[in-house]
Backbone as numpy.savetxt, mean C-alpha at the origin, in Angstrom:
# Nx Ny Nz CAx CAy CAz Cx Cy Cz
6.55 -14.06 -13.83 5.43 -14.23 -12.46 5.01 -12.99 -12.31
4.23 -13.08 -11.80 3.06 -11.97 -11.48 3.95 -11.09 -10.34
3.31 -9.98 -10.30 3.91 -9.28 -9.81 3.98 -7.74 -8.97
4.11 -7.07 -7.35 3.80 -5.96 -7.52 4.85 -4.82 -7.08
4.58 -3.81 -7.92 5.52 -2.75 -8.11 5.58 -1.57 -7.42
5.95 -1.42 -6.20 5.78 -0.39 -5.48 6.57 1.08 -5.82
6.32 1.88 -5.38 7.06 2.94 -6.03 6.85 4.34 -5.30
7.26 5.92 -5.48 6.94 6.52 -4.49 7.11 6.98 -3.32
8.09 6.08 -2.35 8.88 6.59 -1.52 9.86 7.32 -1.64
10.77 7.54 -0.07 11.68 8.86 -0.12 11.74 9.00 1.07
13.00 10.60 0.99 12.80 10.88 1.87 12.50 12.65 2.04
11.43 12.72 3.18 10.42 13.84 3.20 10.57 14.30 4.59
10.24 15.31 4.71 10.61 16.11 5.81 9.00 16.13 7.22
9.32 16.59 7.91 7.77 15.83 8.88 6.81 17.29 8.29
5.86 16.60 8.49 4.55 17.40 7.96 4.07 17.68 6.36
5.10 16.93 5.26 4.99 16.59 4.31 4.06 15.36 3.82
4.33 15.23 2.57 3.17 14.41 1.82 4.02 13.39 0.84
3.52 12.05 0.70 3.83 11.27 -0.52 2.76 9.92 -0.57
2.47 10.44 -2.03 1.67 9.19 -2.76 2.53 7.82 -3.13
1.38 6.91 -2.76 2.93 5.53 -2.76 1.96 4.61 -4.08
2.47 3.96 -4.22 1.85 3.24 -5.77 2.02 1.94 -5.33
1.46 1.45 -6.19 1.57 -0.50 -6.08 1.01 -1.24 -7.63
1.47 -1.29 -8.60 1.50 -1.89 -9.89 1.25 -2.99 -9.82
-0.22 -3.70 -10.28 0.23 -5.18 -10.52 0.32 -5.29 -11.81
0.74 -7.23 -12.18 1.17 -7.01 -14.09 0.34 -7.85 -14.50
-1.02 -7.76 -13.14 -2.11 -8.24 -13.80 -3.60 -7.34 -13.51
-4.24 -8.12 -13.88 -6.04 -7.35 -13.20 -5.84 -7.39 -11.70
-6.69 -6.63 -10.87 -6.87 -6.74 -9.38 -8.54 -6.43 -10.00
-8.69 -6.14 -10.71 -10.50 -6.00 -10.44 -11.17 -6.54 -9.84
-10.69 -7.91 -9.64 -11.67 -9.27 -8.59 -11.41 -9.07 -7.76
-9.95 -8.45 -7.26 -9.52 -8.50 -6.41 -10.54 -7.76 -4.58
-10.41 -8.83 -3.71 -11.67 -8.64 -2.49 -10.67 -8.11 -1.35
-9.82 -7.88 -1.41 -9.02 -7.30 -0.42 -7.75 -6.66 -1.01
-7.08 -5.39 -0.67 -6.09 -4.58 -0.83 -5.83 -3.89 0.21
-4.05 -4.04 0.74 -3.65 -3.45 1.36 -2.57 -2.28 1.65
-2.50 -1.74 2.93 -1.20 -1.96 2.77 -0.69 -1.70 4.01
0.73 -2.40 4.75 1.56 -2.77 5.74 2.77 -1.72 5.39
3.59 -1.64 6.80 4.46 -1.06 6.85 5.08 -2.33 8.20
6.41 -1.44 7.60 7.42 -2.45 9.20 8.77 -0.85 9.69
8.78 -1.70 10.27 10.00 -0.17 10.64 10.99 -1.17 11.71
12.19 -0.23 11.64 12.83 -1.69 12.34 13.07 -2.20 13.25
13.19 -3.59 13.27 13.10 -3.82 14.64 11.56 -3.88 15.61
10.67 -4.04 14.57 9.14 -3.68 14.92 8.13 -4.55 13.64
7.14 -5.28 14.66 7.25 -5.92 13.56 5.79 -5.25 12.44
5.59 -6.23 11.53 5.24 -5.65 10.51 3.68 -5.16 10.68
2.78 -4.07 10.36 1.71 -3.38 10.92 0.75 -2.94 9.94
-0.27 -3.04 9.88 -1.28 -2.63 8.92 -1.62 -1.16 9.21
-1.32 -0.67 6.98 -2.12 0.62 7.77 -2.95 0.99 7.08
-3.41 0.14 6.11 -5.04 0.69 5.06 -5.13 -0.77 4.69
-6.61 -0.73 4.33 -7.16 -1.76 3.76 -8.56 -1.62 3.15
-8.56 -2.57 1.80 -10.06 -2.27 1.46 -10.39 -3.41 1.71
-11.88 -4.05 2.34 -12.22 -5.03 2.35 -13.07 -5.60 1.28
-13.58 -6.38 0.49 -14.83 -6.94 0.37 -15.40 -5.74 -0.99
-14.06 -5.74 -1.77 -14.02 -4.84 -3.29 -14.56 -3.50 -2.58
-14.37 -2.82 -2.23 -14.60 -1.67 -1.30 -15.99 -1.90 -0.62
-16.40 -2.37 0.01 -17.49 -2.32 1.12 -16.77 -1.68 2.47
-15.86 -2.24 2.57 -15.17 -1.97 3.82 -13.83 -1.42 3.88
-13.42 -0.44 4.10 -12.19 0.78 4.14 -11.53 0.51 5.94
-10.97 -0.26 6.45 -9.91 0.32 7.82 -8.62 1.16 7.71
-8.85 1.37 8.28 -7.33 1.99 9.29 -6.09 1.65 10.00
-5.05 1.55 10.02 -4.27 1.46 11.68 -4.67 3.25 12.38
-4.78 2.57 13.82 -5.26 3.90 14.76 -4.43 5.24 14.93
-3.05 4.53 14.06 -1.67 5.59 14.22 -2.48 6.39 13.03
-3.13 6.26 12.28 -3.17 7.36 10.87 -3.80 7.84 10.72
-5.16 8.17 11.93 -5.30 9.69 12.39 -5.75 10.25 11.24
-7.23 10.20 10.18 -7.27 10.76 9.20 -5.66 11.17 8.49
-4.95 10.76 8.35 -3.68 11.72 7.38 -3.34 10.59 6.62
-4.41 9.23 6.14 -3.56 8.89 5.01 -4.97 8.31 4.21
-5.01 8.24 2.49 -6.30 7.75 2.24 -5.78 6.70 1.32
-6.03 5.25 1.25 -6.36 3.93 0.43 -7.04 4.55 -1.03
-6.69 4.24 -1.94 -7.82 4.35 -3.23 -7.23 2.86 -4.28
-7.97 2.94 -5.23 -7.54 1.73 -6.14 -8.18 2.21 -7.32
-7.61 1.64 -8.08 -7.46 1.71 -9.85 -7.37 0.73 -10.87
-9.29 0.44 -11.13 -8.94 -0.90 -11.45 -8.44 -0.65 -13.10
-8.49 0.60 -13.06 -8.01 0.60 -14.98 -6.92 0.41 -15.43
-5.83 0.98 -13.82 -4.66 0.88 -13.98 -3.76 -0.30 -13.67
-4.82 -1.08 -13.10 -4.30 -1.85 -11.72 -2.82 -1.64 -11.18
-3.85 -0.78 -10.32 -3.39 0.16 -9.45 -3.07 0.04 -8.17
-2.45 0.50 -6.99 -3.33 0.60 -5.80 -2.33 1.84 -5.21
-3.00 2.60 -4.23 -2.43 3.75 -3.95 -2.78 3.94 -2.80
-1.74 4.73 -1.77 -1.62 5.12 -0.40 -1.32 6.73 -0.43
-2.60 7.65 -0.27 -1.55 8.88 -0.14 -1.90 9.33 1.79
-0.40 10.11 1.96 -0.01 10.35 2.91 0.45 11.79 3.30
-0.51 11.78 4.17 -0.74 13.62 4.25 0.47 13.27 6.42
0.86 15.08 6.75 1.02 15.23 7.65 2.11 14.18 8.40
2.95 13.63 7.43 3.57 13.14 7.89 4.96 13.42 8.97
5.06 12.25 9.73 5.42 12.22 11.17 7.11 10.99 10.60
7.80 11.12 11.69 9.31 10.68 12.35 8.88 9.50 12.20
7.46 8.96 13.04 8.03 8.00 13.54 6.82 7.22 12.19
6.21 7.46 10.89 6.41 6.97 9.72 7.35 6.49 8.88
8.47 6.94 9.37 9.18 5.73 8.55 9.52 4.60 8.96
9.52 3.70 7.70 9.10 2.29 7.45 9.60 1.89 6.20
9.28 0.79 6.12 9.24 0.14 4.45 7.67 -0.28 4.44
7.15 -0.27 3.62 5.85 -0.10 2.85 5.48 -1.05 1.78
4.53 -1.74 2.86 4.80 -3.14 1.69 3.11 -3.35 0.76
2.73 -3.53 -0.17 1.81 -3.62 -0.25 0.95 -5.04 -0.66
-0.44 -4.71 -0.17 -0.65 -6.04 -0.40 -2.17 -6.75 -1.58
-2.24 -8.06 -2.46 -3.09 -7.85 -2.87 -3.60 -9.41 -2.88
-4.80 -9.54 -2.64 -5.04 -10.93 -2.63 -5.24 -11.91 -3.88
-5.86 -11.08 -4.81 -5.98 -11.95 -6.20 -5.86 -11.36 -7.58
-5.19 -11.76 -8.31 -4.34 -10.96 -9.40 -4.48 -11.95 -10.94
-5.94 -11.29 -11.74 -5.66 -12.25 -12.65 -4.54 -11.90 -13.70
-4.42 -13.03 -14.37 -3.44 -12.85 -15.45 -4.22 -13.93 -17.17
-3.93 -13.56 -17.66 -3.35 -14.76 -19.04 -3.11 -16.26 -18.60
-2.69 -16.74 -17.79 -2.50 -17.59 -17.86 -2.98 -18.18 -16.47
-3.93 -17.67 -15.37 -4.52 -17.96 -14.11 -4.63 -16.71 -13.22
-4.95 -17.06 -12.34 -4.97 -16.42 -11.38 -4.30 -16.57 -10.16
-3.55 -15.33 -9.28 -2.78 -15.94 -8.03 -3.37 -15.26 -6.69
-2.77 -15.73 -6.11 -3.42 -15.31 -4.95 -2.01 -14.98 -4.26
-2.63 -13.97 -3.01 -1.97 -13.47 -1.72 -0.24 -13.43 -2.18
-0.50 -12.08 -2.81 0.77 -11.04 -3.72 1.48 -10.05 -2.72
2.48 -9.55 -2.62 3.21 -8.73 -2.39 4.24 -8.33 -2.21
4.09 -6.73 -2.07 4.96 -6.17 -3.55 6.43 -6.47 -2.58
7.28 -5.54 -3.44 8.56 -5.75 -2.78 8.81 -4.43 -1.56
8.38 -3.55 -1.39 8.55 -2.98 -0.38 9.11 -1.42 -0.86
8.74 0.03 -0.18 8.89 0.80 -0.71 9.32 1.22 0.54
10.84 2.25 0.57 11.04 3.10 2.06 10.72 4.64 1.72
10.15 4.28 3.15 9.51 5.90 3.35 10.19 6.45 4.34
11.34 7.74 4.39 11.98 7.70 5.81 11.24 9.54 5.48
10.88 9.98 7.45 10.18 11.30 7.28 11.58 11.98 8.71
12.28 12.48 8.06 13.00 12.95 8.28 13.24 15.03 8.37
13.95 15.48 9.20 13.92 17.19 8.53 15.86 16.96 8.63
């Protein structure tokens, strides 16, 4: 089964940094939409960052305010989210999304990762 496996979450102090990774078990070369979302307890899932049209458009949630950077490495089939100047309000489970993954058995669409917990606390 095609998977997206996230890593890099954990506990960090306010002002600290984390880099989340999302590794696909297939090729993301042809993916047009790659994104990170997050969901805090009792809140709806919200968009953190998104790459559209294979990189022509990159957008971030308003709350990001220049602190996060989304990127992709097609050679490693991995998506990243670099998060700096973290705040307690950033505490949430972070999920990656890829709209198209190519495998030896064909193409799969709209895959989500299992989520990685990010906790920002002193």
